[in-house]
C-alpha positions as a Python dict, from the first residue, in 0.01 Angstrom:
ca = {
    (1, 'M'): (0, 0, 0),
    (2, 'S'): (-94, 364, -64),
    (3, 'D'): (149, 590, -249),
    (4, 'A'): (1, 901, -86),
    (5, 'P'): (262, 1104, 103),
    (6, 'E'): (254, 1071, 479),
    (7, 'V'): (98, 1374, 645),
    (8, 'K'): (192, 1471, 997),
    (9, 'A'): (58, 1742, 1223),
    (10, 'T'): (310, 2026, 1249),
    (11, 'S'): (356, 2327, 1474),
    (12, 'N'): (359, 2686, 1355),
    (13, 'G'): (738, 2689, 1395),
    (14, 'I'): (750, 2907, 1706),
    (15, 'L'): (961, 2763, 1989),
    (16, 'P'): (850, 2755, 2354),
    (17, 'P'): (925, 3077, 2545),
    (18, 'S'): (1267, 3117, 2703),
    (19, 'F'): (1108, 3177, 3043),
    (20, 'D'): (915, 2944, 3271),
    (21, 'L'): (546, 2990, 3336),
    (22, 'P'): (382, 2862, 3653),
    (23, 'L'): (118, 2596, 3603),
    (24, 'P'): (-225, 2763, 3617),
    (25, 'D'): (-339, 2622, 3949),
    (26, 'R'): (-539, 2939, 4028),
    (27, 'P'): (-754, 3166, 3809),
    (28, 'D'): (-523, 3465, 3856),
    (29, 'I'): (-227, 3264, 3722),
    (30, 'I'): (-413, 3209, 3394),
    (31, 'T'): (-448, 3584, 3347),
    (32, 'A'): (-86, 3649, 3447),
    (33, 'N'): (40, 3383, 3206),
    (34, 'I'): (-150, 3513, 2903),
    (35, 'Q'): (-25, 3864, 2974),
    (36, 'K'): (335, 3744, 3004),
    (37, 'L'): (307, 3547, 2680),
    (38, 'T'): (160, 3851, 2507),
    (39, 'E'): (484, 4037, 2582),
    (40, 'L'): (635, 3820, 2306),
    (41, 'T'): (422, 3993, 2042),
    (42, 'P'): (671, 4160, 1802),
    (43, 'N'): (459, 4457, 1692),
    (44, 'P'): (425, 4717, 1975),
    (45, 'R'): (78, 4826, 1867),
    (46, 'H'): (-45, 4467, 1845),
    (47, 'R'): (112, 4395, 2185),
    (48, 'F'): (-65, 4692, 2339),
    (49, 'I'): (-404, 4604, 2186),
    (50, 'F'): (-400, 4239, 2290),
    (51, 'K'): (-271, 4305, 2642),
    (52, 'A'): (-558, 4551, 2689),
    (53, 'L'): (-806, 4308, 2536),
    (54, 'F'): (-700, 4016, 2754),
    (55, 'K'): (-691, 4234, 3064),
    (56, 'H'): (-1047, 4362, 3019),
    (57, 'L'): (-1181, 4029, 2894),
    (58, 'H'): (-1050, 3846, 3199),
    (59, 'Q'): (-1176, 4125, 3424),
    (60, 'F'): (-1521, 4091, 3266),
    (61, 'I'): (-1525, 3716, 3328),
    (62, 'N'): (-1422, 3762, 3690),
    (63, 'E'): (-1663, 4050, 3756),
    (64, 'T'): (-1960, 3863, 3612),
    (65, 'S'): (-1865, 3516, 3744),
    (66, 'L'): (-1941, 3387, 3397),
    (67, 'T'): (-2082, 3034, 3405),
    (68, 'T'): (-1984, 2753, 3169),
    (69, 'D'): (-2335, 2755, 3019),
    (70, 'E'): (-2315, 3131, 2957),
    (71, 'W'): (-1973, 3094, 2797),
    (72, 'M'): (-2098, 2817, 2568),
    (73, 'A'): (-2401, 3029, 2477),
    (74, 'A'): (-2163, 3311, 2379),
    (75, 'I'): (-1955, 3073, 2165),
    (76, 'D'): (-2271, 2948, 1995),
    (77, 'F'): (-2388, 3307, 1937),
    (78, 'L'): (-2061, 3410, 1771),
    (79, 'T'): (-2056, 3090, 1562),
    (80, 'R'): (-2408, 3151, 1435),
    (81, 'T'): (-2325, 3515, 1365),
    (82, 'G'): (-2047, 3408, 1131),
    (83, 'Q'): (-2260, 3139, 971),
    (84, 'K'): (-2535, 3393, 895),
    (85, 'C'): (-2299, 3598, 677),
    (86, 'T'): (-2325, 3576, 298),
    (87, 'P'): (-2173, 3786, 15),
    (88, 'L'): (-2481, 4009, 44),
    (89, 'R'): (-2541, 3998, 420),
    (90, 'Q'): (-2290, 4091, 689),
    (91, 'E'): (-2423, 3980, 1027),
    (92, 'T'): (-2085, 4047, 1191),
    (93, 'I'): (-2090, 4413, 1085),
    (94, 'L'): (-2448, 4428, 1212),
    (95, 'L'): (-2331, 4299, 1550),
    (96, 'S'): (-2058, 4562, 1560),
    (97, 'D'): (-2319, 4824, 1469),
    (98, 'V'): (-2572, 4743, 1742),
    (99, 'L'): (-2295, 4728, 2005),
    (100, 'G'): (-2197, 5085, 1915),
    (101, 'V'): (-1851, 4967, 1812),
    (102, 'S'): (-1879, 5071, 1445),
    (103, 'A'): (-1994, 5423, 1534),
    (104, 'L'): (-1725, 5461, 1800),
    (105, 'V'): (-1439, 5344, 1576),
    (106, 'D'): (-1564, 5564, 1290),
    (107, 'S'): (-1585, 5872, 1511),
    (108, 'L'): (-1241, 5821, 1664),
    (109, 'N'): (-1078, 5765, 1327),
    (110, 'N'): (-1254, 6033, 1124),
    (111, 'P'): (-1214, 6364, 1309),
    (112, 'V'): (-1338, 6665, 1114),
    (113, 'A'): (-1293, 7041, 1123),
    (114, 'G'): (-1337, 7341, 898),
    (115, 'G'): (-1700, 7262, 829),
    (116, 'A'): (-1622, 6921, 676),
    (117, 'T'): (-1912, 6680, 657),
    (118, 'E'): (-1919, 6430, 941),
    (119, 'N'): (-1913, 6056, 890),
    (120, 'S'): (-2178, 5799, 973),
    (121, 'V'): (-2175, 5420, 982),
    (122, 'L'): (-2136, 5227, 658),
    (123, 'G'): (-2386, 4962, 761),
    (124, 'P'): (-2411, 4610, 621),
    (125, 'F'): (-2599, 4686, 297),
    (126, 'F'): (-2339, 4852, 75),
    (127, 'T'): (-2259, 4658, -242),
    (128, 'E'): (-2006, 4706, -521),
    (129, 'D'): (-2250, 4650, -807),
    (130, 'A'): (-2437, 4982, -818),
    (131, 'A'): (-2518, 5105, -1168),
    (132, 'D'): (-2370, 5430, -1301),
    (133, 'V'): (-2627, 5709, -1295),
    (134, 'D'): (-2608, 6028, -1500),
    (135, 'F'): (-2677, 6371, -1350),
    (136, 'G'): (-3048, 6402, -1271),
    (137, 'E'): (-3128, 6036, -1333),
    (138, 'S'): (-3288, 5797, -1084),
    (139, 'I'): (-3130, 5539, -854),
    (140, 'A'): (-3469, 5376, -795),
    (141, 'S'): (-3702, 5199, -1033),
    (142, 'E'): (-4054, 5338, -1066),
    (143, 'G'): (-4293, 5246, -785),
    (144, 'K'): (-4027, 5205, -515),
    (145, 'G'): (-4152, 5496, -308),
    (146, 'D'): (-4250, 5861, -294),
    (147, 'Y'): (-4046, 6087, -515),
    (148, 'M'): (-3740, 6266, -374),
    (149, 'Y'): (-3475, 6472, -548),
    (150, 'V'): (-3128, 6499, -395),
    (151, 'E'): (-2891, 6779, -489),
    (152, 'G'): (-2597, 6980, -368),
    (153, 'R'): (-2230, 7041, -431),
    (154, 'V'): (-1910, 6864, -334),
    (155, 'L'): (-1674, 7127, -194),
    (156, 'T'): (-1339, 7177, -24),
    (157, 'T'): (-1323, 7333, 322),
    (158, 'E'): (-1241, 7660, 141),
    (159, 'G'): (-1564, 7636, -57),
    (160, 'Q'): (-1405, 7539, -389),
    (161, 'P'): (-1588, 7287, -607),
    (162, 'I'): (-1455, 6933, -637),
    (163, 'P'): (-1531, 6804, -987),
    (164, 'N'): (-1561, 6437, -1081),
    (165, 'A'): (-1607, 6316, -724),
    (166, 'V'): (-1746, 5963, -721),
    (167, 'I'): (-2064, 5936, -514),
    (168, 'E'): (-2207, 5599, -412),
    (169, 'T'): (-2557, 5622, -270),
    (170, 'W'): (-2804, 5362, -146),
    (171, 'E'): (-3130, 5343, 51),
    (172, 'T'): (-3433, 5128, 128),
    (173, 'D'): (-3753, 5128, -71),
    (174, 'A'): (-4087, 5241, 72),
    (175, 'D'): (-4138, 4899, 233),
    (176, 'G'): (-3821, 4935, 439),
    (177, 'F'): (-3609, 4682, 248),
    (178, 'Y'): (-3276, 4714, 73),
    (179, 'D'): (-3257, 4541, -264),
    (180, 'T'): (-3019, 4281, -118),
    (181, 'Q'): (-3294, 4166, 117),
    (182, 'Y'): (-3509, 4038, -169),
    (183, 'A'): (-3451, 3672, -251),
    (184, 'D'): (-3531, 3733, -620),
    (185, 'R'): (-3289, 4028, -657),
    (186, 'S'): (-3181, 4037, -1022),
    (187, 'H'): (-3015, 4380, -1036),
    (188, 'P'): (-2923, 4666, -804),
    (189, 'D'): (-3206, 4901, -713),
    (190, 'C'): (-3238, 5204, -487),
    (191, 'R'): (-2863, 5246, -523),
    (192, 'G'): (-2639, 5413, -777),
    (193, 'R'): (-2301, 5560, -859),
    (194, 'L'): (-2267, 5914, -996),
    (195, 'R'): (-2011, 6191, -1030),
    (196, 'S'): (-2007, 6560, -951),
    (197, 'D'): (-1986, 6793, -1250),
    (198, 'D'): (-1725, 7061, -1322),
    (199, 'D'): (-1887, 7293, -1066),
    (200, 'G'): (-1896, 7020, -803),
    (201, 'R'): (-2273, 6984, -843),
    (202, 'Y'): (-2453, 6655, -805),
    (203, 'G'): (-2819, 6569, -844),
    (204, 'Y'): (-3030, 6257, -875),
    (205, 'R'): (-3378, 6119, -828),
    (206, 'A'): (-3445, 5883, -540),
    (207, 'V'): (-3732, 5786, -311),
    (208, 'V'): (-3818, 5921, 32),
    (209, 'P'): (-3640, 5695, 283),
    (210, 'V'): (-3843, 5529, 556),
    (211, 'A'): (-3755, 5402, 902),
    (212, 'Y'): (-3693, 5031, 895),
    (213, 'P'): (-3592, 4738, 1115),
    (214, 'I'): (-3250, 4585, 1079),
    (215, 'P'): (-3274, 4210, 1007),
    (216, 'G'): (-3426, 4034, 1306),
    (217, 'D'): (-3404, 3677, 1180),
    (218, 'G'): (-3048, 3617, 1299),
    (219, 'P'): (-2837, 3620, 1616),
    (220, 'V'): (-2822, 4002, 1626),
    (221, 'G'): (-3202, 4022, 1625),
    (222, 'E'): (-3209, 3773, 1912),
    (223, 'L'): (-2959, 3984, 2104),
    (224, 'L'): (-3170, 4300, 2076),
    (225, 'L'): (-3476, 4114, 2205),
    (226, 'L'): (-3268, 3982, 2495),
    (227, 'L'): (-3159, 4338, 2578),
    (228, 'G'): (-3510, 4483, 2544),
    (229, 'R'): (-3401, 4715, 2262),
    (230, 'H'): (-3588, 4800, 1942),
    (231, 'N'): (-3429, 4711, 1609),
    (232, 'M'): (-3530, 5024, 1419),
    (233, 'R'): (-3315, 5265, 1223),
    (234, 'P'): (-3442, 5616, 1146),
    (235, 'N'): (-3503, 5693, 780),
    (236, 'H'): (-3181, 5788, 603),
    (237, 'L'): (-2995, 5805, 275),
    (238, 'H'): (-2642, 5664, 254),
    (239, 'M'): (-2366, 5840, 62),
    (240, 'M'): (-1999, 5756, 15),
    (241, 'V'): (-1785, 6018, -159),
    (242, 'E'): (-1434, 5984, -302),
    (243, 'A'): (-1213, 6219, -503),
    (244, 'P'): (-840, 6216, -582),
    (245, 'G'): (-644, 6394, -310),
    (246, 'F'): (-935, 6391, -64),
    (247, 'H'): (-1020, 6177, 238),
    (248, 'K'): (-1293, 5925, 163),
    (249, 'L'): (-1622, 6015, 330),
    (250, 'V'): (-1881, 5759, 440),
    (251, 'T'): (-2191, 5931, 567),
    (252, 'A'): (-2571, 5939, 568),
    (253, 'F'): (-2843, 6203, 586),
    (254, 'Y'): (-3132, 6170, 831),
    (255, 'P'): (-3459, 6358, 762),
    (256, 'D'): (-3583, 6537, 1070),
    (257, 'G'): (-3899, 6426, 1247),
    (258, 'C'): (-3840, 6052, 1268),
    (259, 'D'): (-3935, 5888, 1598),
    (260, 'Y'): (-3611, 5688, 1600),
    (261, 'L'): (-3362, 5972, 1546),
    (262, 'R'): (-3243, 5972, 1907),
    (263, 'S'): (-3245, 5596, 1959),
    (264, 'D'): (-3100, 5468, 1632),
    (265, 'C'): (-3020, 5104, 1702),
    (266, 'V'): (-2674, 5143, 1545),
    (267, 'F'): (-2592, 5491, 1690),
    (268, 'G'): (-2533, 5647, 1348),
    (269, 'V'): (-2713, 5982, 1375),
    (270, 'K'): (-2520, 6305, 1429),
    (271, 'K'): (-2677, 6647, 1468),
    (272, 'S'): (-2503, 6789, 1161),
    (273, 'L'): (-2643, 6508, 945),
    (274, 'V'): (-3009, 6571, 1030),
    (275, 'V'): (-3172, 6739, 730),
    (276, 'N'): (-3503, 6900, 642),
    (277, 'L'): (-3689, 6773, 337),
    (278, 'K'): (-3866, 7047, 144),
    (279, 'D'): (-4213, 6984, 3),
    (280, 'I'): (-4223, 7080, -365),
    (281, 'V'): (-4584, 7083, -481),
    (282, 'D'): (-4536, 7172, -846),
    (283, 'D'): (-4631, 6927, -1120),
    (284, 'E'): (-4435, 7112, -1386),
    (285, 'E'): (-4120, 7118, -1172),
    (286, 'A'): (-4160, 6750, -1088),
    (287, 'R'): (-4179, 6656, -1454),
    (288, 'K'): (-3890, 6889, -1537),
    (289, 'R'): (-3675, 6698, -1289),
    (290, 'G'): (-3770, 6370, -1456),
    (291, 'F'): (-4038, 6224, -1229),
    (292, 'P'): (-4263, 6032, -1473),
    (293, 'H'): (-4594, 6094, -1296),
    (294, 'G'): (-4526, 6453, -1195),
    (295, 'G'): (-4716, 6574, -891),
    (296, 'S'): (-4517, 6665, -582),
    (297, 'F'): (-4182, 6554, -449),
    (298, 'K'): (-3945, 6601, -156),
    (299, 'L'): (-3623, 6795, -203),
    (300, 'L'): (-3307, 6712, -8),
    (301, 'Q'): (-3032, 6972, -46),
    (302, 'F'): (-2691, 6923, 110),
    (303, 'D'): (-2342, 7046, 27),
    (304, 'I'): (-2081, 6782, 100),
    (305, 'V'): (-1750, 6919, 229),
    (306, 'L'): (-1443, 6697, 205),
    (307, 'L'): (-1113, 6715, 387),
    (308, 'T'): (-801, 6682, 176),
    (309, 'K'): (-584, 6382, 256),
    (310, 'D'): (-330, 6620, 409),
    (311, 'Q'): (-594, 6783, 628),
    (312, 'S'): (-725, 6447, 738),
    (313, 'A'): (-374, 6318, 801),
    (314, 'A'): (-293, 6623, 1015),
    (315, 'M'): (-604, 6569, 1226),
    (316, 'R'): (-540, 6199, 1254),
    (317, 'A'): (-181, 6271, 1356),
    (318, 'G'): (-314, 6414, 1680),
    (319, 'V'): (-510, 6094, 1737),
    (320, 'E'): (-206, 5882, 1647),
    (321, 'E'): (18, 6084, 1878),
    (322, 'E'): (-223, 6030, 2164),
    (323, 'R'): (-247, 5662, 2075),
    (324, 'Y'): (134, 5632, 2064),
    (325, 'T'): (166, 5802, 2402),
    (326, 'I'): (-87, 5563, 2554),
    (327, 'T'): (94, 5267, 2399),
    (328, 'E'): (435, 5383, 2522),
    (329, 'D'): (304, 5454, 2872),
    (330, 'H'): (148, 5110, 2879),
    (331, 'Q'): (477, 4946, 2784),
    (332, 'K'): (639, 5090, 3099),
    (333, 'Y'): (420, 4879, 3325),
}
């Protein structure tokens, strides 16, 4: 006889509701029952979110007369999306991106004013293992693309320098791949971590970004084909900037002239983030800036303006007040 303790299936400890629910003999009763049960949600914000979600989800199913086969296909799609994720690949974020959800949430939650730099989507290719890069050094190994130098200042909305701001930056190589997309990746490349100096200045060597396709070998790629949409992102350089007392900025800069600027498959481009790359045809200047083979290079200049945490909180307070009002109004019905 086994000495192993007997294991029984147990509930989550929540008792049945104190009210009676009609048996779901009709489709509309199912919707009414889930909404009534959702009233039990303790947190008002959670209650509001899930009531709205269930309302619109059930409306969608009714409006489209969703078939069992279509529903199962959706379940399979979401399952495969999760299964495609790895520590270096985030297919679920990619799905959020191509649906415009990432861009919408970012925009609603990061209002700016006073000339502050606007946000853009984080994307699925940020990693925590970027190497520290000194002022003027390169984030890319030699041969990864055409030379580009990136420089500017990190400033307050009043134009004061922000020293020691931490800048994370990452991009594709000239072939349109991030380092994480290479199976033999041994170290981070085309990404780096640097700091602004005492005058708020930053500068580093990089490569000219190129337009590239987001991964098409997974469920998200299948979805774009189904929708008849391209999977291209315009060329861009990611930057994430943090400093004590300031709101964290996640953004990207998009060189003008790319064919995909207005149809970015993840809706990340904003007018204020479109930049002009200057052609510097000066061998001596190229070598002075550290480019081993000299010649010419592109120059990207951009001053990054951060909101203080207080400024950001004040702007978000307006969003929160509107959100609270909507939530409270919803609770009345």
